[in-house]
N, CA and C atoms as an extended XYZ file, in Angstrom:
459
Properties=species:S:1:pos:R:3:atomname:S:1:resname:S:1:resid:I:1 pbc="F F F"
N       100.453       85.406      132.386 N   UNK     1
C       100.355       86.664      131.952 CA  UNK     1
C       101.767       87.544      131.145 C   UNK     1
N       102.710       86.649      131.216 N   UNK     2
C       103.766       87.368      130.629 CA  UNK     2
C       103.663       86.895      129.022 C   UNK     2
N       103.390       85.696      128.715 N   UNK     3
C       102.700       85.110      127.344 CA  UNK     3
C       102.147       85.875      126.452 C   UNK     3
N       101.179       86.525      127.139 N   UNK     4
C        99.854       87.401      126.679 CA  UNK     4
C       100.828       88.770      126.201 C   UNK     4
N       101.766       89.545      127.420 N   UNK     5
C       102.300       90.296      127.126 CA  UNK     5
C       103.390       90.419      125.677 C   UNK     5
N       104.007       89.086      125.918 N   UNK     6
C       105.005       89.041      124.931 CA  UNK     6
C       104.226       88.875      123.650 C   UNK     6
N       102.920       88.574      123.357 N   UNK     7
C       102.177       88.448      122.435 CA  UNK     7
C       101.774       90.009      121.858 C   UNK     7
N       101.509       90.680      122.685 N   UNK     8
C       100.784       92.026      122.520 CA  UNK     8
C       102.190       92.835      122.056 C   UNK     8
N       103.233       92.641      122.467 N   UNK     9
C       104.129       93.506      122.245 CA  UNK     9
C       104.615       93.131      120.569 C   UNK     9
N       104.477       91.910      120.199 N   UNK    10
C       104.874       91.467      119.004 CA  UNK    10
C       103.806       92.407      117.850 C   UNK    10
N       102.711       92.249      118.565 N   UNK    11
C       101.627       92.454      117.308 CA  UNK    11
C       101.558       93.904      117.501 C   UNK    11
N       101.490       94.574      118.479 N   UNK    12
C       102.075       96.270      118.648 CA  UNK    12
C       103.047       96.481      117.611 C   UNK    12
N       104.170       95.748      117.255 N   UNK    13
C       105.484       96.190      116.949 CA  UNK    13
C       104.781       96.383      115.575 C   UNK    13
N       104.145       94.998      114.974 N   UNK    14
C       103.761       95.149      113.465 CA  UNK    14
C       102.688       96.149      113.198 C   UNK    14
N       101.673       96.352      113.945 N   UNK    15
C       100.830       97.159      113.501 CA  UNK    15
C       101.041       98.896      114.003 C   UNK    15
N       101.841       99.001      114.964 N   UNK    16
C       102.255      100.711      115.438 CA  UNK    16
C       103.769      100.609      114.815 C   UNK    16
N       104.376       99.589      114.198 N   UNK    17
C       105.964       99.642      113.872 CA  UNK    17
C       106.046       99.996      112.387 C   UNK    17
N       107.275      100.002      112.088 N   UNK    18
C       107.571      100.341      110.616 CA  UNK    18
C       106.746       99.613      109.530 C   UNK    18
N       106.473       98.210      109.939 N   UNK    19
C       105.458       97.612      108.805 CA  UNK    19
C       103.886       98.116      108.521 C   UNK    19
N       103.583       98.490      109.820 N   UNK    20
C       102.122       99.322      109.886 CA  UNK    20
C       102.163      100.450      109.199 C   UNK    20
N       103.188      101.230      109.714 N   UNK    21
C       102.607      102.930      109.132 CA  UNK    21
C       103.476      102.904      107.591 C   UNK    21
N       104.239      102.090      107.126 N   UNK    22
C       104.682      102.145      105.755 CA  UNK    22
C       103.574      101.775      105.199 C   UNK    22
N       102.559      100.725      105.268 N   UNK    23
C       101.539      100.244      104.587 CA  UNK    23
C       100.515      101.336      104.687 C   UNK    23
N       100.248      102.149      105.858 N   UNK    24
C        99.303      103.235      105.590 CA  UNK    24
C        99.811      104.363      104.856 C   UNK    24
N       101.052      104.791      104.830 N   UNK    25
C       101.214      105.580      104.691 CA  UNK    25
C       101.630      105.795      103.078 C   UNK    25
N       102.140      104.379      103.165 N   UNK    26
C       102.464      104.000      101.272 CA  UNK    26
C       101.458      103.610      100.616 C   UNK    26
N        99.856      103.296      101.342 N   UNK    27
C        99.111      103.284      100.509 CA  UNK    27
C        98.248      104.742       99.972 C   UNK    27
N        98.761      105.663      101.160 N   UNK    28
C        98.363      107.479      100.875 CA  UNK    28
C        98.812      107.943       99.616 C   UNK    28
N       100.081      107.567       99.556 N   UNK    29
C       101.177      108.112       98.848 CA  UNK    29
C       101.328      107.252       97.201 C   UNK    29
N       100.866      106.061       97.400 N   UNK    30
C       100.113      105.665       95.859 CA  UNK    30
C        98.642      106.009       95.645 C   UNK    30
N        98.103      106.020       96.295 N   UNK    31
C        96.673      106.915       95.892 CA  UNK    31
C        96.659      108.013       95.468 C   UNK    31
N        97.789      108.731       95.889 N   UNK    32
C        97.871      110.406       95.848 CA  UNK    32
C        98.388      110.293       94.036 C   UNK    32
N        99.280      109.478       93.814 N   UNK    33
C       100.474      109.587       92.749 CA  UNK    33
C        99.416      109.040       91.347 C   UNK    33
N        98.426      108.130       92.011 N   UNK    34
C        97.583      107.228       91.114 CA  UNK    34
C        96.678      108.215       90.506 C   UNK    34
N        96.044      108.937       91.393 N   UNK    35
C        94.729      109.959       91.449 CA  UNK    35
C        95.263      111.239       91.020 C   UNK    35
N        96.834      111.797       91.072 N   UNK    36
C        97.270      112.822       90.891 CA  UNK    36
C        96.927      114.191       91.308 C   UNK    36
N        96.923      113.854       92.951 N   UNK    37
C        97.101      114.955       94.110 CA  UNK    37
C        95.323      115.458       94.104 C   UNK    37
N        94.078      114.669       94.447 N   UNK    38
C        93.038      114.967       94.436 CA  UNK    38
C        92.863      116.007       95.602 C   UNK    38
N        93.531      115.591       96.813 N   UNK    39
C        93.736      116.242       97.975 CA  UNK    39
C        93.745      118.222       97.611 C   UNK    39
N        94.945      117.840       96.903 N   UNK    40
C        95.543      119.563       96.228 CA  UNK    40
C        94.532      120.276       94.971 C   UNK    40
N        93.907      119.229       94.043 N   UNK    41
C        93.611      119.732       93.027 CA  UNK    41
C        92.297      120.014       93.430 C   UNK    41
N        91.212      119.294       94.146 N   UNK    42
C        90.039      119.494       94.811 CA  UNK    42
C        89.763      120.358       95.777 C   UNK    42
N        90.676      120.731       96.474 N   UNK    43
C        90.617      121.706       97.733 CA  UNK    43
C        89.612      122.545       97.738 C   UNK    43
N        89.556      123.575       96.800 N   UNK    44
C        88.603      124.809       96.630 CA  UNK    44
C        87.490      124.317       96.179 C   UNK    44
N        87.364      123.379       95.173 N   UNK    45
C        85.864      123.023       95.201 CA  UNK    45
C        85.514      122.288       96.290 C   UNK    45
N        86.004      121.658       97.123 N   UNK    46
C        85.301      120.642       97.823 CA  UNK    46
C        84.897      121.728       98.899 C   UNK    46
N        85.713      123.079       99.410 N   UNK    47
C        85.418      123.926      100.503 CA  UNK    47
C        84.086      124.758      100.005 C   UNK    47
N        83.939      125.028       98.696 N   UNK    48
C        82.968      125.814       98.311 CA  UNK    48
C        81.700      124.635       98.209 C   UNK    48
N        81.781      123.492       98.009 N   UNK    49
C        80.610      122.750       98.221 CA  UNK    49
C        79.988      122.177      100.138 C   UNK    49
N        81.021      122.510      100.858 N   UNK    50
C        80.799      122.316      102.171 CA  UNK    50
C        80.144      123.374      102.754 C   UNK    50
N        80.829      124.393      102.233 N   UNK    51
C        80.435      125.750      103.107 CA  UNK    51
C        79.060      126.074      102.247 C   UNK    51
N        78.778      125.742      101.335 N   UNK    52
C        77.321      126.369       99.853 CA  UNK    52
C        75.773      126.373      101.212 C   UNK    52
N        75.636      125.425      102.202 N   UNK    53
C        74.312      125.765      103.034 CA  UNK    53
C        73.242      125.665      102.074 C   UNK    53
N        73.210      124.859      100.964 N   UNK    54
C        71.945      124.617      100.396 CA  UNK    54
C        71.274      123.365      100.310 C   UNK    54
N        70.230      123.539      100.298 N   UNK    55
C        69.687      122.291       99.998 CA  UNK    55
C        68.930      121.989       98.408 C   UNK    55
N        68.119      120.767       98.627 N   UNK    56
C        68.196      120.497       96.497 CA  UNK    56
C        66.440      121.082       96.756 C   UNK    56
N        65.753      121.011       97.633 N   UNK    57
C        64.158      121.464       97.421 CA  UNK    57
C        63.668      121.455       99.571 C   UNK    57
N        62.630      122.152       99.416 N   UNK    58
C        62.071      122.206      100.720 CA  UNK    58
C        61.567      120.809      101.242 C   UNK    58
N        61.454      119.798      100.171 N   UNK    59
C        60.539      118.371      100.833 CA  UNK    59
C        61.925      117.236      100.650 C   UNK    59
N        63.415      117.734      100.600 N   UNK    60
C        64.415      117.175      100.787 CA  UNK    60
C        64.830      116.988      102.062 C   UNK    60
N        64.769      115.434      102.742 N   UNK    61
C        65.180      115.169      104.196 CA  UNK    61
C        66.627      114.908      104.228 C   UNK    61
N        67.442      115.110      102.800 N   UNK    62
C        68.943      114.969      103.563 CA  UNK    62
C        69.740      115.951      103.984 C   UNK    62
N        70.583      115.764      104.921 N   UNK    63
C        71.534      116.870      105.346 CA  UNK    63
C        72.166      117.839      104.418 C   UNK    63
N        72.503      119.323      104.691 N   UNK    64
C        73.503      119.515      103.543 CA  UNK    64
C        74.992      119.068      104.240 C   UNK    64
N        75.791      119.932      102.791 N   UNK    65
C        76.972      119.192      103.112 CA  UNK    65
C        77.692      119.906      104.448 C   UNK    65
N        77.617      120.725      104.947 N   UNK    66
C        78.371      121.172      106.197 CA  UNK    66
C        78.077      120.608      107.054 C   UNK    66
N        76.415      120.226      107.438 N   UNK    67
C        76.233      119.098      108.306 CA  UNK    67
C        76.720      117.767      108.478 C   UNK    67
N        76.659      117.032      107.056 N   UNK    68
C        77.733      115.946      106.939 CA  UNK    68
C        79.026      116.003      107.470 C   UNK    68
N        79.365      117.369      107.009 N   UNK    69
C        80.911      117.339      107.190 CA  UNK    69
C        81.115      117.459      108.962 C   UNK    69
N        80.356      118.521      109.528 N   UNK    70
C        80.299      118.467      110.915 CA  UNK    70
C        80.040      117.002      111.951 C   UNK    70
N        79.279      116.395      111.491 N   UNK    71
C        78.859      115.555      111.903 CA  UNK    71
C        80.242      114.157      111.769 C   UNK    71
N        80.311      113.977      110.607 N   UNK    72
C        81.835      113.097      110.575 CA  UNK    72
C        82.945      113.604      111.011 C   UNK    72
N        83.652      114.965      111.497 N   UNK    73
C        84.308      115.516      112.166 CA  UNK    73
C        84.293      115.658      113.696 C   UNK    73
N        82.614      115.316      114.203 N   UNK    74
C        82.618      115.233      115.317 CA  UNK    74
C        83.015      113.522      115.734 C   UNK    74
N        82.643      112.817      114.835 N   UNK    75
C        82.698      110.904      115.240 CA  UNK    75
C        84.164      110.790      114.879 C   UNK    75
N        85.445      111.551      114.290 N   UNK    76
C        86.489      110.880      113.999 CA  UNK    76
C        87.346      111.758      115.190 C   UNK    76
N        87.281      113.283      115.098 N   UNK    77
C        87.924      113.999      116.347 CA  UNK    77
C        87.469      113.639      117.727 C   UNK    77
N        88.230      112.796      118.834 N   UNK    78
C        88.020      112.808      119.809 CA  UNK    78
C        89.367      113.049      120.770 C   UNK    78
N        88.860      113.063      121.732 N   UNK    79
C        89.891      113.399      123.228 CA  UNK    79
C        90.999      112.732      122.523 C   UNK    79
N        91.435      111.948      122.373 N   UNK    80
C        92.313      110.924      122.075 CA  UNK    80
C        93.092      111.717      121.114 C   UNK    80
N        92.626      112.214      119.763 N   UNK    81
C        93.191      112.748      119.062 CA  UNK    81
C        93.641      114.418      119.331 C   UNK    81
N        92.968      114.828      120.393 N   UNK    82
C        93.536      116.128      120.820 CA  UNK    82
C        95.015      116.014      122.056 C   UNK    82
N        94.704      114.886      122.882 N   UNK    83
C        95.502      114.281      123.577 CA  UNK    83
C        97.088      113.772      122.786 C   UNK    83
N        96.419      113.012      121.812 N   UNK    84
C        97.739      112.272      121.557 CA  UNK    84
C        98.775      113.387      120.327 C   UNK    84
N        98.150      114.679      119.982 N   UNK    85
C        98.832      115.540      119.325 CA  UNK    85
C        99.813      116.391      120.698 C   UNK    85
N        99.245      116.705      121.244 N   UNK    86
C        99.539      116.897      122.809 CA  UNK    86
C       100.979      116.335      123.240 C   UNK    86
N       100.675      115.036      123.205 N   UNK    87
C       101.313      114.148      123.635 CA  UNK    87
C       103.011      113.956      122.827 C   UNK    87
N       102.798      113.923      121.448 N   UNK    88
C       103.569      113.816      120.471 CA  UNK    88
C       104.482      114.858      120.602 C   UNK    88
N       104.331      115.952      120.544 N   UNK    89
C       104.737      117.472      120.618 CA  UNK    89
C       105.339      117.333      121.727 C   UNK    89
N       105.033      116.912      123.349 N   UNK    90
C       105.923      117.094      124.418 CA  UNK    90
C       107.151      116.107      124.436 C   UNK    90
N       106.693      114.821      123.835 N   UNK    91
C       107.767      113.290      124.116 CA  UNK    91
C       108.650      113.886      122.377 C   UNK    91
N       108.188      114.018      121.626 N   UNK    92
C       109.187      113.868      120.413 CA  UNK    92
C       109.388      115.192      120.002 C   UNK    92
N       108.848      116.380      120.406 N   UNK    93
C       108.975      117.590      119.514 CA  UNK    93
C       108.178      118.007      118.257 C   UNK    93
N       108.700      119.464      118.003 N   UNK    94
C       107.771      119.953      116.457 CA  UNK    94
C       108.151      118.690      115.462 C   UNK    94
N       108.911      117.972      115.044 N   UNK    95
C       109.819      117.394      113.781 CA  UNK    95
C       108.025      116.137      114.132 C   UNK    95
N       107.855      115.828      115.213 N   UNK    96
C       106.425      114.404      115.436 CA  UNK    96
C       105.416      115.167      114.383 C   UNK    96
N       105.019      116.447      114.835 N   UNK    97
C       104.119      117.672      114.184 CA  UNK    97
C       104.428      117.266      112.604 C   UNK    97
N       105.256      117.994      112.026 N   UNK    98
C       105.556      117.863      110.699 CA  UNK    98
C       105.525      116.193      109.856 C   UNK    98
N       105.347      115.588      110.634 N   UNK    99
C       105.505      114.033      110.375 CA  UNK    99
C       103.939      113.666      110.196 C   UNK    99
N       103.323      114.279      111.012 N   UNK   100
C       102.068      113.899      111.157 CA  UNK   100
C       101.278      114.754      110.233 C   UNK   100
N       101.816      115.747      109.830 N   UNK   101
C       101.020      116.956      108.760 CA  UNK   101
C       101.350      115.924      107.566 C   UNK   101
N       102.501      115.127      107.201 N   UNK   102
C       102.748      114.765      105.996 CA  UNK   102
C       101.985      113.555      105.960 C   UNK   102
N       101.607      112.665      106.727 N   UNK   103
C       100.985      111.507      106.809 CA  UNK   103
C        99.858      111.928      106.749 C   UNK   103
N        99.077      113.020      107.234 N   UNK   104
C        97.617      113.484      107.120 CA  UNK   104
C        97.263      113.848      105.651 C   UNK   104
N        98.447      114.243      105.227 N   UNK   105
C        98.337      114.786      103.280 CA  UNK   105
C        98.021      113.617      102.687 C   UNK   105
N        98.642      112.761      102.880 N   UNK   106
C        98.599      111.276      102.386 CA  UNK   106
C        97.203      110.425      102.670 C   UNK   106
N        97.108      110.589      104.013 N   UNK   107
C        95.576      110.107      104.812 CA  UNK   107
C        94.478      110.609      103.966 C   UNK   107
N        94.706      112.199      103.391 N   UNK   108
C        93.254      112.738      102.738 CA  UNK   108
C        93.148      111.826      101.621 C   UNK   108
N        94.254      111.128      100.744 N   UNK   109
C        93.663      110.931       99.558 CA  UNK   109
C        93.135      109.448       99.899 C   UNK   109
N        93.566      108.566      100.650 N   UNK   110
C        93.479      107.440      101.233 CA  UNK   110
C        91.642      107.601      101.305 C   UNK   110
N        91.104      109.065      102.514 N   UNK   111
C        89.870      109.029      102.499 CA  UNK   111
C        89.014      109.331      101.607 C   UNK   111
N        89.689      110.161      100.500 N   UNK   112
C        89.159      110.621       99.210 CA  UNK   112
C        88.726      109.381       98.483 C   UNK   112
N        89.301      108.428       98.502 N   UNK   113
C        89.260      106.970       97.681 CA  UNK   113
C        88.169      106.342       98.373 C   UNK   113
N        88.081      106.072       99.877 N   UNK   114
C        87.235      105.279      100.208 CA  UNK   114
C        86.105      105.916      100.236 C   UNK   114
N        85.701      107.311      100.199 N   UNK   115
C        84.269      108.015       99.901 CA  UNK   115
C        84.034      107.889       98.614 C   UNK   115
N        85.082      108.295       97.651 N   UNK   116
C        84.479      107.696       96.328 CA  UNK   116
C        83.766      106.278       95.893 C   UNK   116
N        84.578      105.589       96.509 N   UNK   117
C        83.733      104.133       96.309 CA  UNK   117
C        82.713      103.654       96.980 C   UNK   117
N        82.283      104.292       98.394 N   UNK   118
C        81.043      104.602       98.996 CA  UNK   118
C        79.888      105.002       98.270 C   UNK   118
N        80.225      106.356       97.635 N   UNK   119
C        79.470      106.888       96.925 CA  UNK   119
C        79.122      106.312       95.533 C   UNK   119
N        80.217      105.680       94.785 N   UNK   120
C        79.584      104.968       93.600 CA  UNK   120
C        78.852      103.603       93.814 C   UNK   120
N        79.111      103.115       95.088 N   UNK   121
C        78.306      101.518       95.221 CA  UNK   121
C        77.650      101.810       96.254 C   UNK   121
N        77.017      102.698       96.165 N   UNK   122
C        75.385      103.253       97.103 CA  UNK   122
C        74.286      102.753       96.477 C   UNK   122
N        73.527      102.510       97.353 N   UNK   123
C        71.879      101.846       96.752 CA  UNK   123
C        70.842      102.468       97.260 C   UNK   123
N        69.698      102.714       96.740 N   UNK   124
C        68.320      103.016       97.532 CA  UNK   124
C        68.020      101.858       98.187 C   UNK   124
N        67.325      102.426       99.295 N   UNK   125
C        66.832      101.136       99.897 CA  UNK   125
C        65.376      100.957       99.472 C   UNK   125
N        64.499      100.654      100.026 N   UNK   126
C        62.538       99.988       99.847 CA  UNK   126
C        62.102      101.583       99.917 C   UNK   126
N        62.713      102.206      100.623 N   UNK   127
C        61.853      103.679      101.517 CA  UNK   127
C        62.354      104.683      100.403 C   UNK   127
N        63.587      104.696       99.382 N   UNK   128
C        64.138      105.249       98.792 CA  UNK   128
C        65.425      106.347       99.448 C   UNK   128
N        65.869      106.126       99.858 N   UNK   129
C        67.106      106.423      100.968 CA  UNK   129
C        68.341      105.804      100.608 C   UNK   129
N        69.241      106.946      100.463 N   UNK   130
C        70.665      106.191      100.026 CA  UNK   130
C        71.106      105.200      101.219 C   UNK   130
N        72.144      104.070      101.219 N   UNK   131
C        72.501      103.265      102.009 CA  UNK   131
C        73.747      103.056      100.899 C   UNK   131
N        74.943      103.074      101.945 N   UNK   132
C        76.192      102.969      101.401 CA  UNK   132
C        77.285      102.556      102.748 C   UNK   132
N        78.204      102.619      102.210 N   UNK   133
C        79.854      102.498      102.925 CA  UNK   133
C        80.432      100.842      102.377 C   UNK   133
N        81.104      100.621      103.538 N   UNK   134
C        82.125       99.602      103.373 CA  UNK   134
C        81.346       98.336      102.933 C   UNK   134
N        80.399       97.619      103.281 N   UNK   135
C        79.974       96.440      102.961 CA  UNK   135
C        79.001       96.381      101.610 C   UNK   135
N        78.694       97.413      101.120 N   UNK   136
C        78.243       98.000      100.038 CA  UNK   136
C        79.167       97.976       98.986 C   UNK   136
N        80.460       98.472       99.550 N   UNK   137
C        81.675       98.353       98.245 CA  UNK   137
C        82.103       96.892       98.517 C   UNK   137
N        82.175       96.060       99.216 N   UNK   138
C        82.544       94.415       99.224 CA  UNK   138
C        81.469       93.872       98.448 C   UNK   138
N        79.946       94.282       98.551 N   UNK   139
C        79.392       93.229       97.969 CA  UNK   139
C        79.137       93.648       96.844 C   UNK   139
N        79.383       95.031       96.114 N   UNK   140
C        79.043       95.400       94.642 CA  UNK   140
C        80.084       95.714       93.989 C   UNK   140
N        81.417       95.839       94.670 N   UNK   141
C        82.384       96.107       93.511 CA  UNK   141
C        83.419       95.077       93.867 C   UNK   141
N        83.213       94.416       94.827 N   UNK   142
C        84.908       93.604       94.754 CA  UNK   142
C        84.455       92.451       93.719 C   UNK   142
N        83.374       91.867       93.184 N   UNK   143
C        83.587       91.141       92.225 CA  UNK   143
C        83.059       91.817       91.068 C   UNK   143
N        83.522       93.165       90.761 N   UNK   144
C        82.719       93.587       89.271 CA  UNK   144
C        83.913       93.063       88.128 C   UNK   144
N        85.173       93.170       88.625 N   UNK   145
C        86.239       92.675       87.191 CA  UNK   145
C        86.121       91.014       87.667 C   UNK   145
N        85.223       90.647       87.368 N   UNK   146
C        85.848       88.908       87.348 CA  UNK   146
C        86.255       88.312       88.716 C   UNK   146
N        86.144       88.586       89.809 N   UNK   147
C        86.707       88.174       91.028 CA  UNK   147
C        85.948       86.854       91.316 C   UNK   147
N        86.071       86.060       92.231 N   UNK   148
C        85.221       84.847       92.657 CA  UNK   148
C        84.403       85.230       94.206 C   UNK   148
N        85.174       85.998       94.488 N   UNK   149
C        84.242       86.107       95.833 CA  UNK   149
C        82.352       86.770       95.586 C   UNK   149
N        81.473       86.153       96.138 N   UNK   150
C        79.897       86.278       96.382 CA  UNK   150
C        79.802       86.291       97.643 C   UNK   150
N        78.545       87.407       97.991 N   UNK   151
C        78.193       87.380       99.311 CA  UNK   151
C        77.473       86.256       99.711 C   UNK   151
N        77.180       85.820      100.525 N   UNK   152
C        76.724       85.186      101.538 CA  UNK   152
C        75.237       85.423      101.375 C   UNK   152
N        74.326       85.069      101.115 N   UNK   153
C        72.627       85.472      101.617 CA  UNK   153
C        71.818       84.443      102.051 C   UNK   153
């Protein structure tokens, strides 16, 4: 059991220590600079789109932008997120919240890039519904620039 605890401690230090956090926040900083601060430039137009409450037509089966946002937030924010912020505030003080906000600002750009790729590489299925996500990005986008990876069929 001691061996498992030591291995777990090493992995935790890599994932939740300086290397993992540098990779996560560093990716956000890199994308923010590369894409020229999209989380700030597109904020007002994104809010206008989300709160427009319009559908394309009466026969449209898709959900509204607001319903999609509410579903995404419901799937993302859970009890751990709320308790995590409260615990960070209690244990580390208000400085922890400042760093959480800074990392969230750069995390917005990472999410922006992820969603943009998912929309770009989505495909229609046999029923005419859109399908997309990480697997479509990997299958259709990874080898677009001459890579050697081929999906296994």
